[in-house]
C-alpha positions as CSV (number, residue, x, y, z in Angstrom):
1,X,182.4,324.0,-33.7
2,X,180.2,325.4,-36.4
3,X,182.9,324.9,-39.0
4,X,183.4,321.3,-37.9
5,X,179.6,320.7,-38.0
6,X,179.4,322.1,-41.6
7,X,182.3,319.9,-42.7
8,X,180.7,316.8,-41.2
9,X,177.4,317.7,-42.9
10,X,178.6,318.8,-46.3
11,X,182.0,317.3,-46.9
12,X,182.1,314.0,-45.1
13,X,180.4,310.6,-45.8
14,X,179.2,310.3,-42.3
15,X,175.6,311.2,-43.0
16,X,175.6,308.7,-45.9
17,X,177.0,306.0,-43.7
18,X,174.6,306.7,-40.9
19,X,171.6,306.4,-43.3
20,X,172.8,303.2,-44.9
21,X,173.6,301.6,-41.6
22,X,170.0,302.3,-40.4
23,X,168.5,301.2,-43.7
24,X,170.5,297.9,-43.7
25,X,169.2,297.1,-40.2
26,X,165.7,297.8,-41.2
27,X,165.9,295.6,-44.3
28,X,167.5,292.8,-42.3
29,X,164.6,293.0,-39.8
30,X,162.1,292.7,-42.7
31,X,164.0,289.6,-44.0
32,X,164.1,288.0,-40.5
33,X,160.4,288.7,-40.1
34,X,159.7,286.8,-43.4
35,X,161.6,283.8,-42.2
36,X,160.5,281.3,-39.5
37,X,162.8,282.9,-37.0
38,X,161.3,285.0,-34.2
39,X,163.5,288.1,-33.6
40,X,163.8,288.6,-29.8
41,X,165.6,292.0,-30.1
42,X,163.4,293.6,-32.8
43,X,162.4,296.5,-30.5
44,X,166.0,297.2,-29.7
45,X,166.9,297.2,-33.4
46,X,164.2,299.7,-34.1
47,X,165.7,302.0,-31.4
48,X,169.1,301.8,-33.0
49,X,167.7,302.6,-36.5
50,X,165.8,305.5,-35.1
51,X,169.0,306.9,-33.5
52,X,170.9,306.4,-36.8
53,X,168.2,308.2,-38.9
54,X,167.9,311.0,-36.3
55,X,171.7,311.5,-36.4
56,X,171.4,311.7,-40.2
57,X,168.7,314.3,-39.9
58,X,170.9,316.4,-37.7
59,X,173.6,316.3,-40.3
60,X,171.3,317.3,-43.2
61,X,170.6,320.8,-44.4
62,X,166.9,321.9,-44.3
63,X,165.4,325.3,-44.7
64,X,163.2,326.8,-42.0
65,X,160.0,325.7,-43.8
66,X,161.2,322.1,-43.9
67,X,162.2,322.2,-40.3
68,X,158.8,323.5,-39.4
69,X,157.1,320.7,-41.4
70,X,159.4,318.1,-39.8
71,X,158.6,319.4,-36.3
72,X,154.9,319.4,-37.0
73,X,155.0,315.7,-38.1
74,X,157.2,314.7,-35.2
75,X,154.7,316.4,-32.9
76,X,151.9,314.3,-34.6
77,X,154.0,311.2,-34.0
78,X,154.5,312.2,-30.3
79,X,150.7,312.6,-29.9
80,X,150.3,309.1,-31.4
81,X,152.9,307.7,-29.1
82,X,151.2,309.1,-26.0
83,X,147.8,307.8,-27.1
84,X,148.8,304.3,-28.4
85,X,152.1,303.6,-26.7
86,X,153.7,302.8,-30.2
87,X,156.4,305.0,-31.7
88,X,155.7,303.9,-35.3
89,X,154.9,307.4,-36.7
90,X,157.9,309.0,-35.0
91,X,160.2,306.4,-36.6
92,X,158.5,306.8,-40.0
93,X,158.7,310.6,-40.0
94,X,162.4,310.5,-39.0
95,X,163.2,307.9,-41.7
96,X,161.5,310.0,-44.4
97,X,163.3,313.1,-43.3
98,X,166.6,311.2,-43.3
99,X,166.1,310.2,-47.0
100,X,166.8,313.8,-48.1
101,X,170.0,314.1,-50.2
102,X,170.2,310.3,-50.6
103,X,170.1,309.5,-54.4
104,X,166.8,307.7,-54.9
105,X,168.0,305.2,-57.5
106,X,171.0,304.3,-55.3
107,X,168.8,303.8,-52.3
108,X,166.3,301.7,-54.2
109,X,169.0,299.6,-55.9
110,X,170.6,298.9,-52.6
111,X,167.2,298.0,-51.1
112,X,166.5,295.6,-54.0
113,X,169.9,293.9,-53.7
114,X,169.7,293.3,-49.9
115,X,166.0,292.2,-50.1
116,X,166.6,289.8,-53.0
117,X,169.7,288.4,-51.4
118,X,167.8,287.8,-48.1
119,X,164.9,286.2,-49.8
120,X,167.1,283.9,-51.8
121,X,169.0,282.9,-48.6
122,X,165.7,282.0,-46.9
123,X,164.7,279.9,-49.9
124,X,168.1,278.2,-50.0
125,X,168.1,277.3,-46.3
126,X,164.6,275.9,-46.7
127,X,165.1,273.7,-49.7
128,X,168.3,272.3,-48.4
129,X,166.7,271.4,-45.1
130,X,169.0,273.6,-43.0
131,X,166.4,275.9,-41.6
132,X,162.7,276.7,-42.3
133,X,159.7,274.7,-43.4
134,X,159.4,274.2,-47.1
135,X,155.6,273.9,-47.0
136,X,152.6,274.5,-44.8
137,X,149.5,272.3,-44.4
138,X,146.4,274.0,-43.1
139,X,143.0,275.3,-44.1
140,X,143.5,278.5,-46.2
141,X,139.9,279.8,-46.1
142,X,139.2,279.5,-49.8
143,X,135.7,278.1,-49.2
144,X,132.9,280.5,-48.4
145,X,130.9,280.5,-45.2
146,X,128.0,278.9,-47.1
147,X,130.3,275.9,-47.8
148,X,131.7,275.5,-44.3
149,X,130.5,277.5,-41.3
150,X,126.8,277.6,-42.1
151,X,126.5,273.9,-42.6
152,X,129.0,272.8,-39.9
153,X,131.7,271.5,-42.3
154,X,135.4,271.9,-41.6
155,X,137.4,273.9,-44.1
156,X,139.5,271.7,-46.5
157,X,143.1,271.3,-45.5
158,X,145.7,271.6,-48.2
159,X,149.5,271.8,-48.6
160,X,151.1,274.8,-50.1
161,X,154.8,275.8,-50.4
162,X,156.4,278.5,-48.3
163,X,160.1,278.0,-49.1
164,X,161.0,279.1,-45.6
165,X,158.9,282.2,-45.5
166,X,156.3,281.0,-43.0
167,X,153.2,281.4,-45.2
168,X,152.6,280.9,-48.9
169,X,151.2,284.5,-49.1
170,X,154.5,285.8,-47.7
171,X,156.4,284.1,-50.5
172,X,154.1,285.4,-53.2
173,X,154.1,288.9,-51.6
174,X,157.9,289.1,-51.6
175,X,158.0,288.2,-55.3
176,X,155.7,291.1,-56.0
177,X,157.8,293.5,-53.9
178,X,161.1,292.5,-55.4
179,X,159.7,292.4,-58.9
180,X,158.2,295.8,-58.6
181,X,161.3,297.4,-57.1
182,X,163.7,295.7,-59.6
183,X,161.6,296.8,-62.6
184,X,161.4,300.3,-61.3
185,X,165.1,300.7,-60.8
186,X,166.1,299.3,-64.2
187,X,163.0,300.2,-66.1
188,X,164.9,302.1,-68.8
189,X,167.2,299.2,-69.7
190,X,164.8,296.2,-69.5
191,X,164.1,294.2,-72.7
192,X,160.8,292.6,-73.5
193,X,162.1,289.1,-72.7
194,X,162.9,290.1,-69.2
195,X,159.2,290.9,-68.7
196,X,158.3,287.5,-70.2
197,X,160.7,285.7,-67.8
198,X,159.2,287.6,-64.8
199,X,155.7,286.6,-66.0
200,X,156.7,282.9,-66.1
201,X,158.4,283.2,-62.7
202,X,155.2,284.7,-61.3
203,X,153.1,281.9,-62.7
204,X,155.6,279.3,-61.3
205,X,155.3,280.8,-57.8
206,X,151.6,280.8,-58.1
207,X,151.6,277.1,-58.7
208,X,153.6,276.7,-55.5
209,X,151.6,279.1,-53.3
210,X,148.1,279.3,-54.8
211,X,148.1,283.0,-53.8
212,X,145.8,284.5,-56.4
213,X,145.8,288.1,-55.3
214,X,149.6,288.6,-55.4
215,X,149.8,286.7,-58.6
216,X,147.2,288.9,-60.3
217,X,148.7,292.2,-59.0
218,X,152.2,291.1,-60.0
219,X,151.0,290.2,-63.5
220,X,149.2,293.5,-63.8
221,X,152.3,295.4,-62.7
222,X,154.5,293.6,-65.2
223,X,152.0,294.1,-68.0
224,X,151.6,297.8,-67.1
225,X,155.4,298.3,-67.0
226,X,155.8,296.6,-70.3
227,X,153.1,298.7,-72.0
228,X,154.8,301.9,-70.7
229,X,158.1,300.6,-71.9
230,X,156.9,299.9,-75.4
231,X,154.5,302.8,-75.8
232,X,156.5,305.9,-75.1
233,X,153.8,308.5,-76.0
234,X,151.6,307.0,-73.3
235,X,154.1,308.1,-70.7
236,X,153.5,311.7,-71.6
237,X,149.7,311.5,-71.4
238,X,148.1,313.3,-68.5
239,X,145.1,310.9,-68.8
240,X,147.3,308.0,-67.7
241,X,148.1,309.8,-64.4
242,X,144.5,310.9,-64.0
243,X,143.5,307.3,-64.3
244,X,146.1,306.4,-61.7
245,X,144.5,309.0,-59.3
246,X,141.0,307.6,-60.0
247,X,142.2,304.0,-59.2
248,X,143.8,305.2,-56.0
249,X,140.6,307.1,-55.0
250,X,138.6,304.0,-55.7
251,X,140.8,301.9,-53.5
252,X,140.4,304.3,-50.6
253,X,136.7,304.7,-51.2
254,X,136.1,301.0,-51.4
255,X,138.0,300.4,-48.2
256,X,136.1,303.0,-46.3
257,X,132.8,301.6,-47.7
258,X,133.8,298.1,-46.6
259,X,134.6,299.3,-43.1
260,X,131.2,301.0,-42.9
261,X,129.1,298.1,-44.3
262,X,130.9,294.9,-43.1
263,X,128.2,293.9,-40.6
264,X,125.5,294.4,-43.2
265,X,127.4,292.3,-45.7
266,X,127.7,289.5,-43.1
267,X,124.0,289.7,-42.4
268,X,123.1,289.8,-46.1
269,X,125.2,286.7,-46.8
270,X,123.5,284.9,-43.9
271,X,120.0,285.9,-45.1
272,X,120.8,284.9,-48.7
273,X,121.8,281.4,-47.6
274,X,119.1,280.7,-45.1
275,X,116.2,282.7,-46.5
276,X,117.3,282.9,-50.2
277,X,117.0,286.7,-50.0
278,X,119.7,289.0,-48.8
279,X,117.1,291.5,-47.4
280,X,119.3,294.4,-48.3
281,X,120.0,296.7,-51.3
282,X,122.0,296.1,-54.4
283,X,125.0,298.0,-53.0
284,X,125.4,295.5,-50.1
285,X,124.8,292.5,-52.4
286,X,127.6,293.8,-54.7
287,X,129.9,294.1,-51.7
288,X,129.0,290.6,-50.7
289,X,129.9,289.3,-54.1
290,X,133.2,291.1,-54.0
291,X,133.9,289.8,-50.5
292,X,133.6,286.2,-51.8
293,X,136.3,286.9,-54.4
294,X,138.7,288.3,-51.8
295,X,138.4,285.4,-49.4
296,X,135.9,287.0,-47.0
297,X,138.1,289.9,-46.0
298,X,135.2,292.3,-45.5
299,X,133.2,290.0,-43.3
300,X,136.4,289.2,-41.3
301,X,136.1,292.7,-39.9
302,X,133.1,291.5,-37.9
303,X,134.8,288.4,-36.4
304,X,135.8,290.1,-33.1
305,X,133.4,291.2,-30.4
306,X,134.4,294.8,-30.8
307,X,134.1,294.6,-34.7
308,X,137.8,295.7,-34.9
309,X,138.5,297.4,-38.2
310,X,134.9,298.6,-38.8
311,X,134.6,302.4,-38.9
312,X,133.1,302.6,-35.4
313,X,136.4,301.4,-34.0
314,X,138.4,304.2,-35.8
315,X,139.4,307.3,-33.9
316,X,141.4,310.5,-34.5
317,X,144.7,309.0,-33.1
318,X,143.7,305.4,-32.6
319,X,144.2,303.7,-29.2
320,X,146.5,301.3,-27.5
321,X,144.3,298.2,-28.1
322,X,144.3,298.8,-31.9
323,X,148.0,298.2,-32.2
324,X,147.9,294.5,-31.8
325,X,144.8,293.3,-33.6
326,X,145.5,291.9,-37.1
327,X,143.5,291.8,-40.3
328,X,144.4,291.9,-44.0
329,X,142.9,295.0,-45.5
330,X,145.7,297.5,-45.6
331,X,143.9,300.8,-46.1
332,X,141.5,300.0,-43.3
333,X,144.4,299.0,-41.1
334,X,146.0,302.4,-41.8
335,X,143.0,304.3,-40.3
336,X,142.3,301.7,-37.6
337,X,145.9,301.3,-36.3
338,X,147.2,304.8,-36.6
339,X,144.1,306.9,-36.5
340,X,142.0,309.0,-39.0
341,X,144.3,312.1,-38.9
342,X,147.6,310.2,-39.5
343,X,145.7,308.1,-42.1
344,X,144.5,311.2,-44.0
345,X,148.0,312.7,-43.9
346,X,149.6,309.5,-45.3
347,X,147.0,309.5,-48.1
348,X,147.8,313.1,-48.8
349,X,151.5,312.2,-49.0
350,X,150.7,309.4,-51.5
351,X,148.8,311.9,-53.6
352,X,151.7,314.3,-53.5
353,X,154.0,311.5,-54.6
354,X,151.6,310.6,-57.5
355,X,151.6,314.3,-58.5
356,X,155.4,314.2,-58.6
357,X,155.3,311.1,-60.8
358,X,153.0,313.0,-63.2
359,X,155.2,316.1,-63.2
360,X,158.3,314.1,-64.0
361,X,156.5,311.8,-66.5
362,X,157.7,308.8,-64.4
363,X,155.4,306.2,-66.0
364,X,156.9,303.2,-64.2
365,X,156.5,305.0,-60.9
366,X,152.8,305.4,-61.8
367,X,152.4,301.7,-62.5
368,X,154.2,300.8,-59.2
369,X,152.0,303.3,-57.3
370,X,148.8,301.9,-58.7
371,X,149.8,298.3,-58.1
372,X,150.7,299.0,-54.5
373,X,147.4,300.9,-54.0
374,X,145.3,298.0,-55.2
375,X,147.4,295.5,-53.3
376,X,146.9,297.4,-50.1
377,X,143.2,297.1,-50.4
378,X,143.4,293.4,-49.6
379,X,146.8,293.0,-47.9
380,X,148.5,295.1,-45.2
381,X,152.2,294.4,-46.2
382,X,153.0,298.1,-46.7
383,X,151.1,299.3,-43.6
384,X,153.4,298.0,-41.1
385,X,155.9,298.7,-38.3
386,X,158.6,297.5,-40.7
387,X,159.9,300.6,-42.6
388,X,161.9,298.5,-45.0
389,X,158.7,297.0,-46.5
390,X,157.3,300.3,-47.8
391,X,159.3,301.6,-50.8
392,X,156.9,304.5,-51.2
393,X,158.4,306.0,-48.0
394,X,161.8,306.1,-49.6
395,X,160.3,307.8,-52.7
396,X,158.5,310.3,-50.5
397,X,161.7,311.1,-48.5
398,X,163.6,311.7,-51.7
399,X,161.3,313.8,-53.8
400,X,158.7,315.5,-51.5
401,X,161.0,317.9,-49.7
402,X,160.4,321.5,-50.7
403,X,163.9,321.9,-52.0
404,X,163.5,318.9,-54.3
405,X,159.9,319.6,-55.4
406,X,160.7,320.8,-59.0
407,X,163.7,318.6,-59.6
408,X,163.9,315.5,-61.8
409,X,164.3,312.1,-60.2
410,X,168.0,311.0,-60.7
411,X,168.4,309.1,-64.0
412,X,167.9,305.3,-63.9
413,X,171.6,304.6,-64.6
414,X,174.4,305.2,-62.2
415,X,173.8,307.6,-59.3
């Protein structure tokens, strides 16, 4: 039996097939979620992918330290499950563990192809009128409270294009995700005119959706990748990776600050409108100005009776009621939905991944990491029950195992 097990683990393609079967289902679930279709069996599909990834883990070789680390994180996930009733952390830990020994470029290239094909299919079905709305008419909250709520005016209604993805922001978001993943996978071979075409595509999608945040982050990512492509000495500079760390730390710090001060920001904006004086310090006034540029996302944390998302609603392992309330700010959602301890561990894993990018001089990885960190400040796309959304998990699963700690990421060509 032991000989058979070793042959299955080391000589057969069964572990590889189990992993890609699970990954395919996870990616298809993401695509379905982005469409207008409501998936009635989503929970069952998550159970299937968990079993597939767990089987892959059982057919993967780990040393005793890695097994200890895996059991510790699974225990953390079990505690979260008992507290919240959601098994998200168990699924994520199992997926990250299953990524071991799967070539990173191969995994990311496959993810890119499936995701791009799915998005194009959604767009095609929409524009041909077969399935999915091509546009959405509603109020998008661009106006400030001073322009609407305080004076009793209704927010302006406008029409934006969704191309079958349910919301304009979803369309713009998927452009960012697919662009970032494609550039990362083929970074070594991309020419300057490809970056130019991506820039033009980004501007074109912005004209359809009006989604400023995704457009700006996509543009910054493309520009950063182009700079790293043309300026090879910059890839070797430690200062570039230190700057990446500082941006990441600023994103976390700003999010925590927003969760602490959201109510004061709301009151300061009210006071400034009605009394022409915010009646608070310059720090709160600055947060209020930033809040106006991010469509009131900070103040939105105070919209519910319990002030869901504000720091007083955080706990060590979250709670059941926190699993269903929705807001946009991703880093705040991380600590609110999953708890402070899991949130800190995820941040630590992100820092470990950034350290690996620095060790391996993976400049495009740095640019992708920073772009995702900034994007997660205002959007919660990566902090989700959908594993196939978060490409950083795949990178963590490939390079953060102790056995792979000092190894180079597989080259960007064939894997």
